[in-house]
C-alpha positions in Angstrom: 94.2 102.9 147.5 91.6 105.1 148.8 90.1 107.6 146.2 87.7 109.1 149.0 91.0 110.6 150.4 91.6 112.7 147.1 88.3 114.5 147.8 88.1 117.4 150.2 85.5 117.1 153.3 82.7 119.2 152.3 79.3 119.2 153.6 76.1 120.8 152.7 72.6 120.7 154.2 71.2 120.0 150.8 72.6 116.4 150.9 70.6 115.7 153.7 73.2 115.8 156.2 75.6 113.4 154.4 79.3 114.6 154.2 79.0 113.8 150.6 82.9 113.6 149.9 83.9 112.3 153.1 85.9 109.1 153.0 84.3 107.7 155.9 80.9 107.8 154.3 81.7 104.7 151.9 78.6 102.9 153.0 76.3 105.2 151.3 78.0 104.5 148.1 78.5 100.9 148.5 76.0 99.8 150.4 75.7 97.9 153.9 78.2 95.4 154.6 80.6 96.3 151.9 83.8 98.3 151.6 86.3 99.6 148.9 88.2 96.6 148.9 85.0 94.6 147.5 85.0 96.3 144.3 87.9 96.4 141.6 89.4 99.9 141.1 87.4 100.7 138.2 84.1 99.9 139.8 84.9 101.8 142.8 85.9 104.9 140.7 82.8 104.7 138.7 80.4 104.4 141.8 82.2 107.3 143.6 82.1 109.7 140.6 78.3 108.6 140.3 77.7 109.6 144.0 79.6 112.9 143.6 77.3 114.0 140.7 74.2 112.7 142.2 75.2 114.7 145.5 75.7 117.9 143.3 72.6 117.3 141.5 70.6 116.9 144.9 72.2 119.9 146.2 71.4 122.4 143.4 74.0 125.0 144.5 75.8 126.7 142.0 78.3 128.5 144.0 79.0 125.6 146.1 79.6 123.6 142.9 82.0 126.0 141.6 83.8 126.1 145.0 84.3 122.3 144.9 85.5 122.4 141.2 88.0 124.8 142.3 89.2 122.7 145.4 89.5 119.7 143.2 91.6 121.6 140.9 93.8 122.7 143.7 94.3 119.2 145.0 95.6 118.1 141.7 98.8 119.9 142.3 99.4 117.5 145.3 99.4 114.3 143.2 102.2 113.4 140.2 101.1 113.3 136.5 99.5 109.9 135.6 98.7 109.0 139.1 95.5 107.4 139.4 94.6 110.1 142.1 95.1 112.9 139.8 93.2 111.3 136.8 90.5 110.6 139.3 90.4 114.1 140.2 90.1 115.3 136.6 87.1 113.2 136.3 85.6 114.6 139.3 85.9 118.1 137.9 84.0 117.0 134.6 81.4 115.3 136.8 80.9 118.6 138.9 80.6 120.3 135.5 78.0 118.0 134.3 76.0 118.5 137.4 76.2 122.2 137.0 73.5 124.4 135.1 75.5 127.6 135.1 76.3 127.3 131.3 78.7 130.4 130.9 80.9 128.9 133.7 80.6 125.5 132.1 81.7 126.9 128.6 84.4 128.8 130.2 85.9 125.9 131.9 85.7 123.9 128.7 87.4 126.2 126.7 90.2 126.5 129.5 90.9 122.8 129.3 90.8 122.7 125.4 93.4 125.3 125.4 95.4 123.1 127.9 94.9 120.1 125.7 96.3 122.1 122.7 99.5 123.1 124.8 100.3 119.7 126.3 102.0 116.6 124.9 100.0 113.8 123.9 101.0 111.7 127.0 99.7 114.4 129.2 96.4 115.0 127.7 94.6 112.2 129.0 93.4 114.2 132.2 92.1 117.2 130.7 90.5 115.3 127.9 88.7 113.2 130.7 87.0 116.8 131.9 85.5 117.4 128.8 84.2 114.0 128.2 82.5 113.6 131.5 81.1 116.9 131.1 79.1 115.7 128.3 77.0 113.4 130.6 75.2 116.5 131.4 75.7 118.9 128.6 76.3 116.8 125.3 75.2 119.5 123.0 77.5 122.3 124.8 80.5 119.9 124.8 80.3 119.4 121.1 79.8 122.9 120.2 82.7 124.0 122.5 85.1 121.5 120.7 83.8 122.4 117.1 84.2 126.3 117.7 87.7 125.7 119.3 88.6 123.2 115.9 87.2 125.9 113.9 89.4 128.7 115.8 92.4 126.5 115.1 91.9 126.3 111.3 91.7 130.0 111.4 95.0 130.4 113.2 96.8 128.7 110.4 98.2 131.5 108.5 98.8 131.2 104.8 102.0 132.7 104.3 104.9 132.0 107.0 108.6 131.3 106.9 109.7 127.4 106.1 110.4 126.9 109.8 107.4 128.4 111.2 105.3 126.6 108.7 107.0 123.3 109.4 106.5 124.0 113.3 102.7 124.7 112.5 102.1 121.8 110.7 103.6 119.7 113.6 101.3 121.4 116.3 98.5 121.5 113.9 98.7 117.6 113.7 98.9 117.1 117.2 96.0 119.4 118.0 93.8 117.6 115.4 94.7 114.2 117.0 93.7 115.8 120.6 90.4 117.1 119.1 89.6 113.6 117.3 89.9 111.8 120.8 88.0 114.3 122.5 85.1 113.9 120.0 85.5 110.0 120.6 85.5 110.3 124.3 82.6 112.7 124.4 80.9 109.7 122.6 81.6 107.3 125.2 80.2 109.7 127.9 77.3 111.0 125.5 73.5 110.0 126.9 72.5 107.2 125.0 69.4 108.6 123.9 71.2 111.6 122.4 74.1 109.9 120.8 72.4 108.2 117.8 71.2 111.4 116.4 74.4 113.3 116.4 77.1 110.6 116.3 77.4 110.7 112.4 77.0 114.6 111.8 78.4 115.9 114.8 81.1 113.5 115.6 82.4 111.0 113.0 82.2 113.9 110.4 84.3 116.2 112.6 86.8 113.3 113.2 87.3 112.6 109.8 87.6 116.5 108.9 90.4 116.7 111.4 92.2 113.7 109.8 91.8 114.6 106.3 92.8 118.2 106.9 96.0 117.6 108.9 99.4 116.1 108.2 98.8 112.5 108.6 101.7 111.5 110.6 102.0 108.4 113.0 100.2 110.3 116.0 97.3 111.1 113.9 96.9 107.7 112.3 97.0 106.2 115.9 94.5 108.8 116.9 92.3 108.0 114.2 92.3 104.2 115.0 91.6 104.9 118.5 88.6 107.2 117.8 86.9 104.9 115.4 87.2 102.0 118.3 85.9 104.5 120.8 82.8 105.5 118.5 82.3 101.9 117.7 82.2 101.1 121.6 79.9 104.0 122.3 77.4 102.6 119.6 77.5 99.1 121.1 76.5 100.6 124.6 73.4 101.9 123.2 72.3 98.7 121.7 70.2 97.5 118.9 68.1 100.3 117.2 66.2 99.3 114.2 65.6 102.9 113.0 69.6 103.6 113.0 71.9 102.8 110.2 75.8 103.7 110.7 76.3 105.2 107.1 79.9 106.3 107.9 80.9 102.5 109.0 82.3 101.7 105.4 84.1 104.9 105.1 85.8 104.7 108.5 86.9 100.9 107.8 88.3 101.8 104.7 90.3 104.5 106.0 91.6 102.9 109.0 92.7 99.8 106.8 94.4 102.1 104.3 96.3 104.0 107.3 97.3 100.7 108.9 98.9 99.8 105.5 100.9 103.0 105.3 
């Protein structure tokens, strides 16, 4: 499978004459004497995404970045949902946002994808969530703030007095959105710069995951989202490595909640 073919043939003189996203330029990504078949899918995807972001950071052209982002988004329509190519394009969009320095544009895009996540079924959310998570590689604080504001706005949308049918529908949608927000937080943790994660993981990630869980109807989807979120946050912390000055105070609370939810 050629992931390079899912990217358009864009060139820019700022990339040193390299057609940064042209499939034929694999040697710039892999090194001499190697081809795409020498790596497994995950390794090849990771290298290609890193090359994409490195190229965009070298170019430092916000207009070109925005045009590329738009082109990548348009190409998604050519691939079926759940395909590797479409999921890759979502990650590429997130990588382009991570490389951008146009804060208002990034925030606008993140808000748009958050709204999309809210409207989609759980099985359809992986791609849009990966945009939000990948953007955190370059804009960790902004990604956290945008998700926090989105979640807070969701709380304000919950009306105190509604008809019974509307209330049940609102509860169902609220639980689905809460599950999605929990997963967004944990995915952001996986993509967060390691040197920034420890200072924010408890107050801005774990506490918000627990808040979503505790204030929403605890159906099966929400409980599964909690277990996945806890697992992903743990993986993110393991990726940071040993830190003498860090103590994960929320560890016991998370384990207790996960164990209780698993027994119910």
